[in-house]
C-alpha positions as CSV (number, residue, x, y, z in Angstrom):
1,X,0.0,0.0,0.0
2,X,2.8,2.4,0.9
3,X,4.6,1.8,-2.4
4,X,1.3,2.4,-4.3
5,X,0.8,5.7,-2.5
6,X,4.4,6.8,-3.2
7,X,3.8,5.9,-6.9
8,X,0.6,8.0,-7.0
9,X,2.4,10.9,-5.3
10,X,5.2,10.8,-7.9
11,X,2.8,10.8,-10.8
12,X,0.9,13.7,-9.4
13,X,4.0,15.7,-8.6
14,X,5.9,15.1,-11.9
15,X,3.3,14.4,-14.5
16,X,0.1,16.2,-13.4
17,X,1.0,19.4,-11.7
18,X,3.3,20.7,-14.6
19,X,0.4,20.4,-17.0
20,X,-1.8,22.8,-14.9
21,X,-2.0,26.5,-15.4
22,X,1.1,28.1,-13.8
23,X,-0.9,30.1,-11.2
24,X,-2.0,26.8,-9.5
25,X,1.2,25.0,-9.3
26,X,3.0,26.7,-6.4
27,X,0.1,26.1,-4.0
28,X,-0.2,22.4,-5.1
29,X,3.5,21.8,-4.6
30,X,3.3,23.3,-1.1
31,X,0.7,20.6,-0.4
32,X,2.4,17.7,-2.1
33,X,6.1,18.2,-1.2
34,X,5.6,17.8,2.6
35,X,4.3,14.3,1.9
36,X,7.5,13.5,-0.1
37,X,9.5,14.9,2.8
38,X,7.5,12.6,5.2
39,X,8.3,9.7,3.0
40,X,12.0,10.4,3.2
41,X,11.8,10.9,7.0
42,X,10.2,7.4,7.3
43,X,12.9,5.8,5.3
44,X,15.5,7.4,7.6
45,X,13.6,6.7,10.8
46,X,16.2,4.5,12.5
47,X,19.5,5.1,14.3
48,X,22.3,5.8,12.0
49,X,24.3,3.0,13.7
50,X,21.8,0.5,12.2
51,X,22.4,1.7,8.6
52,X,24.8,-0.7,7.0
53,X,26.9,0.2,4.0
54,X,24.6,-1.8,1.8
55,X,21.6,0.1,3.2
56,X,23.3,3.3,2.1
57,X,24.1,1.9,-1.3
58,X,20.5,0.8,-1.8
59,X,19.1,4.2,-0.6
60,X,21.5,6.1,-3.0
61,X,20.6,3.9,-6.0
62,X,16.9,4.3,-5.4
63,X,17.3,8.0,-4.9
64,X,19.3,8.3,-8.1
65,X,16.5,6.7,-10.2
66,X,13.9,9.1,-8.7
67,X,16.1,12.1,-9.0
68,X,16.9,11.4,-12.6
69,X,13.1,11.0,-13.4
70,X,12.2,14.2,-11.5
71,X,14.8,16.3,-13.4
72,X,13.7,14.9,-16.7
73,X,10.0,15.7,-16.0
74,X,9.8,19.0,-14.1
75,X,11.4,21.1,-16.8
76,X,11.5,20.5,-20.6
77,X,14.7,20.4,-22.6
78,X,15.2,23.5,-24.7
79,X,15.3,22.3,-28.3
80,X,17.4,25.3,-29.4
81,X,20.4,23.8,-27.6
82,X,22.8,21.2,-29.0
83,X,24.1,18.5,-26.7
84,X,27.2,16.4,-27.0
85,X,29.5,14.3,-24.9
86,X,33.2,15.4,-24.7
87,X,35.5,12.7,-25.9
88,X,38.9,11.9,-24.5
89,X,38.2,13.1,-21.1
90,X,38.9,11.3,-17.8
91,X,35.5,12.0,-16.5
92,X,32.0,12.3,-18.0
93,X,31.8,15.8,-19.4
94,X,29.0,17.1,-21.6
95,X,28.7,20.3,-23.6
96,X,25.5,22.4,-24.2
97,X,25.7,24.8,-27.1
98,X,23.0,27.3,-28.0
99,X,22.3,28.8,-31.4
100,X,24.3,32.0,-32.0
101,X,26.5,31.2,-29.0
102,X,28.8,33.9,-27.7
103,X,32.4,32.9,-28.5
104,X,34.1,34.8,-25.6
105,X,32.5,33.2,-22.6
106,X,31.5,29.8,-21.3
107,X,29.8,28.3,-18.2
108,X,30.4,25.3,-16.0
109,X,27.5,23.7,-14.1
110,X,28.1,21.9,-10.8
111,X,25.1,19.7,-10.0
112,X,23.5,19.1,-6.7
113,X,22.0,16.0,-5.2
114,X,23.5,15.8,-1.7
115,X,26.8,14.3,-3.1
116,X,25.0,11.0,-3.4
117,X,22.8,11.5,-6.5
118,X,22.6,13.7,-9.6
119,X,23.7,13.1,-13.2
120,X,23.4,14.6,-16.7
121,X,20.0,12.9,-16.8
122,X,18.6,14.8,-13.8
123,X,20.1,18.1,-14.9
124,X,20.1,18.0,-18.6
125,X,16.9,20.0,-19.0
126,X,17.6,22.8,-16.6
127,X,21.1,23.3,-18.0
128,X,19.7,23.5,-21.5
129,X,17.4,26.3,-20.3
130,X,20.3,28.3,-18.8
131,X,22.3,27.7,-21.9
132,X,19.7,29.1,-24.1
133,X,18.8,32.1,-22.0
134,X,22.4,33.1,-21.3
135,X,23.4,32.4,-25.0
136,X,26.6,30.8,-24.0
137,X,28.1,27.2,-24.1
138,X,27.8,25.3,-20.8
139,X,29.7,22.3,-19.6
140,X,28.3,19.8,-17.3
141,X,30.2,17.0,-15.6
142,X,29.4,13.9,-13.4
143,X,31.6,13.5,-10.3
144,X,32.0,10.5,-8.0
145,X,29.2,10.1,-5.5
146,X,28.9,8.8,-2.0
147,X,28.6,6.2,-0.5
148,X,30.8,4.6,-3.1
149,X,33.2,7.5,-2.9
150,X,33.6,10.0,-0.1
151,X,35.4,13.3,0.2
152,X,37.7,14.4,-1.4
153,X,36.6,12.3,-4.5
154,X,34.1,14.8,-5.8
155,X,36.3,17.8,-4.9
156,X,39.2,16.2,-6.8
157,X,37.0,15.5,-9.8
158,X,35.8,19.0,-9.9
159,X,39.3,20.4,-10.0
160,X,40.3,18.0,-12.8
161,X,37.2,19.0,-14.9
162,X,37.7,22.7,-14.4
163,X,41.4,22.4,-15.4
164,X,40.4,20.3,-18.4
165,X,37.8,22.7,-19.6
166,X,40.1,25.7,-19.1
167,X,42.5,24.0,-21.3
168,X,39.9,23.8,-24.1
169,X,38.5,27.3,-23.7
170,X,41.7,29.2,-22.9
171,X,41.4,32.7,-21.4
172,X,37.8,33.3,-22.2
173,X,35.5,34.6,-19.5
174,X,33.8,32.0,-17.4
175,X,30.6,31.6,-15.3
176,X,30.3,28.8,-12.7
177,X,26.8,27.8,-11.5
178,X,25.7,25.3,-9.0
179,X,22.7,24.4,-6.8
180,X,22.7,22.8,-3.3
181,X,25.7,20.4,-3.0
182,X,26.9,21.6,-6.4
183,X,27.1,25.2,-5.0
184,X,29.2,23.9,-2.1
185,X,31.4,21.9,-4.5
186,X,32.1,25.0,-6.7
187,X,32.7,27.1,-3.6
188,X,34.9,24.4,-2.1
189,X,37.4,24.5,-4.9
190,X,37.5,28.3,-4.9
191,X,38.6,28.3,-1.2
192,X,41.1,25.5,-1.9
193,X,44.5,27.2,-1.7
194,X,46.0,24.5,-3.9
195,X,43.8,25.5,-6.9
196,X,44.2,28.8,-8.7
197,X,41.4,28.7,-11.4
198,X,38.4,30.8,-10.7
199,X,35.4,32.1,-12.7
200,X,34.5,35.7,-13.5
201,X,31.1,35.2,-11.8
202,X,29.6,32.6,-9.6
203,X,25.9,31.7,-9.2
204,X,24.8,29.7,-6.1
205,X,21.2,28.4,-5.8
206,X,20.3,27.2,-2.3
207,X,23.9,26.3,-1.7
208,X,24.9,23.7,0.9
209,X,27.9,25.4,2.5
210,X,27.9,23.9,6.0
211,X,28.0,20.2,6.3
212,X,28.8,20.3,10.0
213,X,25.8,22.2,11.3
214,X,28.1,23.4,14.1
215,X,28.0,27.1,13.3
216,X,24.2,27.6,13.4
217,X,21.3,25.5,14.5
218,X,19.0,24.3,11.7
219,X,16.3,23.0,14.0
220,X,14.4,26.3,13.8
221,X,14.0,25.8,10.1
222,X,13.2,22.0,10.1
223,X,9.4,22.5,10.1
224,X,9.5,25.4,7.6
225,X,11.4,23.5,5.0
226,X,8.9,21.4,3.0
227,X,11.3,19.5,0.8
228,X,14.4,18.4,2.8
229,X,14.4,16.2,5.9
230,X,16.9,17.5,8.5
231,X,17.9,14.1,9.6
232,X,18.8,13.2,6.0
233,X,20.9,16.4,5.6
234,X,22.9,15.7,8.7
235,X,23.3,12.0,7.8
236,X,24.5,12.5,4.3
237,X,26.8,15.3,5.4
238,X,28.6,13.2,8.0
239,X,28.9,10.2,5.7
240,X,30.2,12.2,2.7
241,X,32.8,13.8,5.0
242,X,34.3,10.4,5.5
243,X,37.6,10.6,7.4
244,X,37.5,14.4,7.5
245,X,35.8,16.7,9.9
246,X,32.6,18.2,8.5
247,X,33.7,21.6,9.3
248,X,36.7,21.3,7.1
249,X,36.6,24.7,5.1
250,X,36.6,23.0,1.7
251,X,33.6,20.8,2.8
252,X,32.0,23.7,4.6
253,X,33.1,27.0,3.1
254,X,31.4,29.0,5.8
255,X,34.5,28.2,7.9
256,X,36.9,29.3,5.2
257,X,39.2,32.3,5.2
258,X,38.4,34.3,2.2
259,X,40.4,37.2,0.7
260,X,39.6,37.0,-3.0
261,X,36.4,35.7,-4.5
262,X,34.6,36.2,-7.8
263,X,31.4,38.3,-8.2
264,X,28.8,36.1,-6.6
265,X,25.0,35.8,-6.7
266,X,23.3,33.8,-3.9
267,X,19.7,32.8,-4.2
268,X,18.0,31.3,-1.1
269,X,14.6,30.9,0.4
270,X,14.0,32.2,3.9
271,X,12.1,29.1,4.9
272,X,14.5,26.4,3.5
273,X,16.8,24.3,5.6
274,X,20.0,25.8,4.2
275,X,19.0,29.4,4.7
276,X,21.7,30.0,7.3
277,X,24.4,28.6,5.0
278,X,23.6,31.4,2.5
279,X,23.4,34.1,5.1
280,X,26.6,33.1,6.9
281,X,28.5,33.0,3.6
282,X,27.0,36.3,2.4
283,X,28.1,38.0,5.7
284,X,31.6,36.6,5.2
285,X,31.7,38.1,1.7
286,X,30.3,41.4,3.0
287,X,32.9,41.7,5.7
288,X,35.6,41.2,3.1
289,X,33.9,43.8,0.9
290,X,33.6,41.3,-1.9
291,X,31.1,42.1,-4.6
292,X,28.0,39.9,-4.4
293,X,24.3,39.8,-4.4
294,X,22.0,38.0,-2.0
295,X,18.5,37.4,-3.2
296,X,16.1,36.1,-0.6
297,X,12.7,34.7,-1.5
298,X,10.0,33.9,0.9
299,X,7.5,31.0,1.4
300,X,9.1,28.6,-1.1
301,X,11.5,25.6,-0.6
302,X,14.9,24.3,-1.3
303,X,16.1,24.7,-5.0
304,X,12.6,25.9,-6.1
305,X,14.4,27.2,-9.3
306,X,14.0,23.7,-10.7
307,X,10.2,23.6,-10.5
308,X,7.7,24.7,-13.2
309,X,6.4,27.6,-11.1
310,X,6.3,31.4,-11.7
311,X,8.7,32.0,-8.8
312,X,11.3,29.7,-10.5
313,X,10.9,31.6,-13.8
314,X,11.5,34.9,-12.0
315,X,14.5,33.5,-10.1
316,X,16.1,32.3,-13.3
317,X,15.5,35.6,-15.0
318,X,17.4,37.3,-12.2
319,X,20.3,34.9,-12.7
320,X,20.4,35.7,-16.4
321,X,20.4,39.4,-15.5
322,X,23.2,39.0,-13.0
323,X,25.4,37.1,-15.5
324,X,24.7,39.4,-18.4
325,X,25.1,42.7,-16.4
326,X,28.6,44.1,-17.1
327,X,28.1,47.1,-14.8
328,X,28.5,45.7,-11.3
329,X,28.1,47.7,-8.1
330,X,29.5,46.6,-4.7
331,X,26.5,46.0,-2.5
332,X,24.6,43.4,-0.6
333,X,21.3,43.1,-2.5
334,X,18.3,41.5,-0.9
335,X,15.0,40.9,-2.8
336,X,11.6,39.4,-2.2
337,X,12.1,39.5,1.6
338,X,12.7,41.9,4.4
339,X,16.2,43.2,4.9
340,X,17.8,40.3,6.7
341,X,21.5,39.9,7.2
342,X,21.7,37.8,10.3
343,X,21.2,34.1,10.6
344,X,18.6,32.4,12.7
345,X,20.2,31.5,15.9
346,X,18.4,29.9,18.8
């Protein structure tokens, strides 16, 4: 019976709601997503010590199938974008090329998925939309995932890919973009003193920048977040960290010492579980007088930019404006929310 209910829930979320008029979708997702969160909470409802390695493998593999299907259904692929796999590369790298592509700039996308899921299948459609709207080629890569591989496997893969793509593109301008764990991955290599390549601009959507949860308490937000289960976030973060402390600055850039950083846009929802991650990092950039924008949206959920709702279309338009805007002012910019610069701390 539970499996049947889960199947019905998936069909309603991914196949039915996207067909409805856009003005109805946000409200329906706010009703349905907490049920998906409850499902995940039930799956994780036993002591971590009782989870075997095989349990984690099974959970990850099941999640990957669902994540791939979700990403392929929520947003359509933009048919104005060509898609190809890069040959002769150590890792799986793909290139998205729009019609009339600019020849002096390119992008690299760092995918999310909690470091245990995510692939070109789950992100192909959203990357095609950004590629078309930004009118620039975008590269996408698949990195090693936990529990099969823990830190620093994904971090090392990201550095290899950035170095490889930089060799192809030369001294062109570059844009890096990532959501959730992908935002943390991109930020992690930027705070890695052993790596010197950086983009001209960085876009972070609901970034996961603190795997430790030691700096700020997320419990205040656990009931506001309608997509992520707090136990799952803590569990995955600890396991991905492996033999390293979760507050390692590369794993959790909120603890990093920053002197130089690219122009950065951070989008976050005030009711999502990772809200404090964004606020903490924004404050760090502000204290160093590093040019960045913080855009806060209210009453949504983690990584809402991936859903077929008006608020996602608006958020993606702001990303396009940020990337295309050549005149940049040094300010902390908040939108769609009250002027909030401090994290929630209980």
